[in-house]
C-alpha positions as CSV (number, residue, x, y, z in Angstrom):
1,X,-4.5,-11.7,-14.0
2,X,-3.8,-8.2,-14.5
3,X,-0.4,-7.0,-15.7
4,X,2.3,-6.0,-13.4
5,X,2.3,-2.7,-14.8
6,X,-1.2,-2.0,-14.2
7,X,-1.1,-3.5,-10.6
8,X,1.9,-1.0,-9.9
9,X,-0.1,1.8,-11.3
10,X,-3.1,1.1,-9.0
11,X,-0.9,0.9,-6.1
12,X,0.6,4.2,-6.9
13,X,-2.8,5.8,-7.4
14,X,-4.0,4.4,-4.2
15,X,-0.9,5.6,-2.3
16,X,-1.3,9.0,-3.7
17,X,-4.9,9.3,-2.7
18,X,-4.2,8.0,0.8
19,X,-1.4,10.7,1.1
20,X,-3.6,13.4,-0.1
21,X,-6.1,12.2,2.6
22,X,-3.3,12.7,5.2
23,X,-2.4,16.2,4.0
24,X,-6.0,17.2,3.9
25,X,-6.4,16.1,7.5
26,X,-3.4,17.7,8.8
27,X,-4.5,21.0,6.9
28,X,-7.8,21.0,8.4
29,X,-6.8,19.8,11.8
30,X,-3.4,21.5,12.3
31,X,-3.3,20.8,16.2
32,X,-4.5,17.4,16.3
33,X,-2.3,14.4,16.3
34,X,0.5,15.8,13.7
35,X,2.9,13.2,14.8
36,X,0.4,10.2,14.1
37,X,-0.3,11.7,10.6
38,X,3.5,12.0,9.9
39,X,4.0,8.4,10.9
40,X,1.1,7.3,9.0
41,X,2.4,9.0,5.9
42,X,5.7,7.3,6.5
43,X,4.1,3.9,6.9
44,X,2.1,4.5,3.5
45,X,5.3,5.3,1.7
46,X,7.2,2.2,3.2
47,X,4.2,-0.1,2.3
48,X,4.0,1.1,-1.3
49,X,7.9,0.5,-1.6
50,X,7.5,-2.9,-0.2
51,X,4.5,-3.9,-2.4
52,X,6.4,-2.5,-5.6
53,X,9.6,-4.4,-4.8
54,X,7.5,-7.6,-4.0
55,X,5.9,-7.3,-7.6
56,X,9.4,-6.8,-9.1
57,X,10.9,-10.0,-7.5
58,X,10.9,-12.9,-9.8
59,X,9.3,-16.0,-8.4
60,X,11.7,-18.8,-8.4
61,X,11.3,-21.6,-10.9
62,X,10.4,-24.3,-8.4
63,X,7.7,-22.1,-6.8
64,X,6.0,-21.2,-10.2
65,X,3.2,-23.6,-9.8
66,X,-0.2,-22.3,-10.4
67,X,-1.2,-22.3,-6.7
68,X,1.9,-20.6,-5.4
69,X,1.5,-17.9,-7.9
70,X,-2.2,-17.5,-7.1
71,X,-1.3,-17.5,-3.4
72,X,1.4,-14.9,-4.0
73,X,-1.1,-12.4,-5.7
74,X,-4.0,-13.3,-3.2
75,X,-1.6,-12.2,-0.4
76,X,-0.5,-9.1,-2.4
77,X,-4.2,-8.2,-3.1
78,X,-4.8,-8.5,0.6
79,X,-1.9,-6.3,1.7
80,X,-3.0,-3.6,-0.9
81,X,-6.4,-3.8,0.8
82,X,-5.0,-3.3,4.0
83,X,-3.2,0.0,3.1
84,X,-6.3,2.1,3.9
85,X,-6.3,0.4,7.4
86,X,-3.1,2.4,8.1
87,X,-5.3,5.5,8.4
88,X,-7.7,4.4,10.9
89,X,-5.5,5.1,14.0
90,X,-5.5,8.9,13.6
91,X,-9.1,9.4,12.0
92,X,-11.6,9.3,14.7
């Protein structure tokens, strides 16, 4: 398992890249869907904050079994992978 620090860095890098894509889209297409781009940027920031807070939360002692920790990080990994899906509704 990767460290929490590395995981948070990767989430921040991914969020930064996706926000850069939003800025580039709004720069090169200034008249098309500005509200959706703004909403997507807010959704990315909210998702990033939510993921970081989930990583920082301690898992209760009764839930620290091997399977529950694995399922926690598996769910977290899936949510990180779905971040790029937030951009699908305005690109196209």
